[in-house]
C-alpha positions in Angstrom: 45.8 59.0 -126.9 49.3 60.7 -126.8 48.4 62.6 -130.0 45.2 64.0 -128.5 47.0 64.9 -125.3 49.8 66.6 -127.3 47.3 68.5 -129.4 45.5 69.7 -126.3 48.7 70.9 -124.7 49.8 72.7 -127.9 46.4 74.4 -128.1 46.6 75.4 -124.4 50.1 76.8 -124.9 49.0 78.8 -128.0 45.9 80.2 -126.1 48.1 81.2 -123.1 50.6 82.9 -125.4 47.9 84.8 -127.3 46.1 85.8 -124.1 49.4 87.1 -122.6 50.3 89.0 -125.8 46.8 90.6 -126.0 47.1 91.7 -122.4 50.5 93.2 -123.0 49.4 95.1 -126.1 46.3 96.3 -124.4 48.4 97.8 -121.6 51.0 99.1 -123.9 48.7 100.8 -126.4 45.8 101.8 -124.1 44.7 105.4 -124.0 43.9 106.7 -120.5 40.2 107.6 -120.2 39.5 111.2 -119.2 38.5 111.0 -115.5 35.6 113.5 -116.3 34.0 110.8 -118.5 33.8 108.5 -115.5 32.2 111.2 -113.4 29.7 111.9 -116.1 28.8 108.1 -116.4 28.1 108.0 -112.7 25.6 110.9 -113.1 23.7 109.2 -116.0 20.9 106.7 -115.4 22.7 104.1 -117.5 19.7 102.9 -119.5 21.5 103.2 -122.8 18.3 104.1 -124.7 20.1 106.2 -127.4 17.5 109.0 -127.1 20.4 111.5 -126.8 21.5 110.6 -130.3 24.7 108.9 -129.2 25.5 105.1 -128.9 24.5 104.6 -125.3 25.5 106.4 -122.1 29.2 105.8 -122.8 29.0 107.6 -126.1 27.0 110.4 -124.6 29.4 110.8 -121.7 32.3 111.1 -124.1 30.4 113.7 -126.2 29.6 115.7 -123.1 33.3 115.7 -121.9 34.3 117.0 -125.4 31.7 119.7 -125.3 29.7 118.2 -128.2 26.5 117.6 -126.3 24.3 119.5 -123.9 23.5 118.6 -120.3 19.7 118.6 -121.1 20.0 115.9 -123.8 19.3 112.9 -121.4 15.5 112.7 -121.3 15.2 109.6 -119.0 17.4 111.4 -116.4 15.3 114.5 -116.5 15.9 117.5 -114.4 17.8 115.7 -111.7 20.4 114.3 -114.1 20.7 117.7 -115.9 21.4 119.4 -112.6 24.2 116.8 -111.8 25.7 117.3 -115.2 25.5 121.1 -115.0 27.3 120.9 -111.7 30.1 118.9 -113.4 30.3 120.8 -116.6 28.5 124.1 -116.2 25.6 125.4 -118.3 21.8 125.5 -117.7 19.9 122.6 -116.3 16.4 123.8 -117.3 15.4 120.6 -119.0 11.9 120.5 -120.6 10.1 117.2 -119.9 8.8 115.5 -123.0 6.2 112.8 -123.5 5.4 110.5 -126.5 1.9 110.6 -128.0 0.3 108.4 -130.7 -1.0 110.4 -133.7 -3.3 107.6 -135.0 -6.8 106.6 -134.0 -7.1 103.8 -136.5 -8.1 101.0 -134.2 -9.4 97.6 -135.4 -13.0 98.7 -135.5 -12.3 101.9 -137.4 -9.4 101.3 -139.9 -10.0 99.0 -142.9 -7.4 96.3 -143.6 -6.1 95.5 -147.0 -6.5 91.8 -146.3 -5.2 89.1 -143.9 -1.5 89.7 -143.2 0.5 86.4 -142.6 4.0 87.8 -142.6 6.5 88.6 -139.8 4.7 90.3 -136.9 6.7 93.5 -137.0 5.6 97.0 -138.0 8.8 97.5 -140.0 8.5 94.1 -141.8 4.8 94.9 -142.6 5.8 98.3 -143.9 8.5 96.9 -146.2 6.5 94.0 -147.5 3.0 95.6 -147.9 3.5 99.3 -147.6 0.8 99.1 -144.9 -1.5 96.3 -143.7 -4.3 99.0 -143.5 -5.9 100.8 -146.4 -4.7 104.0 -144.8 -1.0 103.8 -145.7 -0.2 106.3 -142.9 -1.7 104.4 -140.0 -0.2 102.5 -137.1 0.5 98.9 -138.0 -0.1 97.8 -134.4 2.6 95.0 -134.0 4.3 96.8 -131.2 7.9 97.6 -132.4 7.6 100.6 -130.1 6.8 98.3 -127.1 9.9 96.3 -127.7 12.3 99.2 -127.7 10.8 101.0 -124.7 13.0 100.5 -121.7 10.6 102.0 -119.2 7.5 99.7 -119.8 5.6 102.8 -120.8 3.8 101.3 -123.9 1.4 98.4 -124.3 -0.7 97.3 -127.3 -4.4 97.4 -126.4 -7.2 95.1 -127.5 -8.0 97.8 -130.1 -4.6 97.1 -131.8 -3.0 100.4 -131.0 -0.2 101.4 -128.6 -1.2 103.0 -125.4 1.5 105.3 -123.8 1.6 105.8 -120.1 2.6 109.5 -119.7 3.6 108.8 -116.1 6.3 106.3 -117.1 7.3 107.9 -120.4 10.6 109.8 -120.2 10.6 111.2 -123.7 13.7 109.2 -124.7 12.7 109.1 -128.4 13.3 105.4 -128.7 9.8 104.6 -129.9 9.7 107.7 -132.1 12.9 106.6 -133.9 11.7 103.0 -134.2 8.2 103.6 -135.6 8.3 103.1 -139.4 5.0 105.0 -139.8 6.2 108.0 -137.9 2.9 108.1 -135.9 4.5 108.6 -132.5 5.4 112.3 -131.7 7.0 114.0 -128.8 5.2 116.8 -126.9 6.2 119.0 -124.1 4.7 118.2 -120.7 4.8 121.7 -119.3 2.0 123.2 -121.5 -1.5 122.3 -122.7 -1.1 121.1 -126.3 -3.5 120.2 -129.1 -3.0 116.5 -129.9 -3.8 115.0 -133.3 -5.2 111.5 -133.6 -4.5 111.1 -137.3 -1.4 111.2 -139.5 -3.2 110.7 -142.8 -1.8 113.2 -145.2 -4.0 112.2 -148.1 -6.1 115.1 -149.5 -9.0 113.1 -151.0 -11.7 113.4 -148.3 -13.9 110.6 -149.6 -10.9 108.1 -149.7 -9.9 109.1 -146.1 -13.4 108.4 -144.8 -13.6 105.1 -146.6 -10.3 103.8 -145.3 -10.7 104.9 -141.7 -13.6 106.2 -139.6 -11.2 108.0 -137.3 -9.4 109.9 -140.2 -9.1 113.6 -140.6 -11.3 114.6 -143.6 -9.5 117.9 -144.2 -12.6 120.0 -143.7 -10.5 122.8 -142.1 -13.3 123.6 -139.6 -10.7 123.6 -136.8 -8.6 126.1 -138.7 -11.5 128.4 -139.5 -12.8 128.3 -135.9 -9.5 128.9 -134.1 -9.8 132.3 -132.3 -6.0 132.8 -132.2 -5.5 131.9 -135.9 -2.7 129.6 -134.9 -3.6 126.7 -137.2 -3.1 126.0 -140.9 -3.2 123.1 -143.3 0.3 121.8 -143.9 1.2 118.5 -145.6 -2.4 117.5 -145.7 -3.0 117.8 -141.9 -4.0 120.7 -139.5 -0.8 122.1 -138.0 -0.8 123.9 -134.7 1.7 126.6 -134.1 2.2 126.1 -130.4 3.9 129.4 -129.8 0.6 131.1 -130.5 -1.8 128.4 -129.2 -3.4 129.2 -125.8 -5.0 125.8 -125.4 -8.6 127.1 -125.5 -9.9 123.8 -127.0 -12.2 125.5 -129.6 -10.7 123.5 -132.4 -11.2 120.3 -130.4 -14.9 120.9 -129.8 -15.5 121.9 -133.4 -13.8 118.9 -135.1 -16.6 116.8 -136.6 -14.4 113.6 -136.6 -13.0 114.1 -133.1 -9.4 113.7 -134.4 -8.1 116.4 -132.0 -7.8 116.4 -128.2 -6.3 118.7 -125.6 
């Protein structure tokens, strides 16, 4: 009993000594934080989404104080946060609102599966282990990795097996874009009518595309040929819209035989 009590007292003494020593060294070697960083933190929403490209709001605040980041880099904060930061640091607060969109229409009833997948229910795990659970290797895997990283509850997986993004809740923080291993979530500006693709299949063999997914782009280029502004071309196996020229007339949408474009 005495040995146990002695051991406990020694351990307590060592813990007290180490704690005191750590506190002393923390005070002695601490580097005072720039007061500006604290003011910037107060202006940020504090969601730590990482969409700005820095490790959380603390990292972003430090980068702003050092002049390494812009006041418009916080998508969740939007214009209000940009204006607060501009008041602190100067610069323009003309932030452009962004929204995430899904560039895949390969739902359960349209996209063919390779077989029954019994692995880890994760898009990234399925990508690593199978390349793709669908015959279309470019399609959405549908396990909801994007849902798990969204801090704004803006994404749900529907009964069709695809993510549905609520544009009213989406802040354009890029978390889902960065997480998606298939790169089928893209960011679009909210302030202008845009042509939205519902396919990311870059394969060029039309017959194979149609066999793998009923919602796939068959590369017919009718949309490109019918565009009155000549603002589309075929790039990397998909129709690419040059938004600086596009007027949002919707002709390409109406002409697409597979309905893989929307406005």
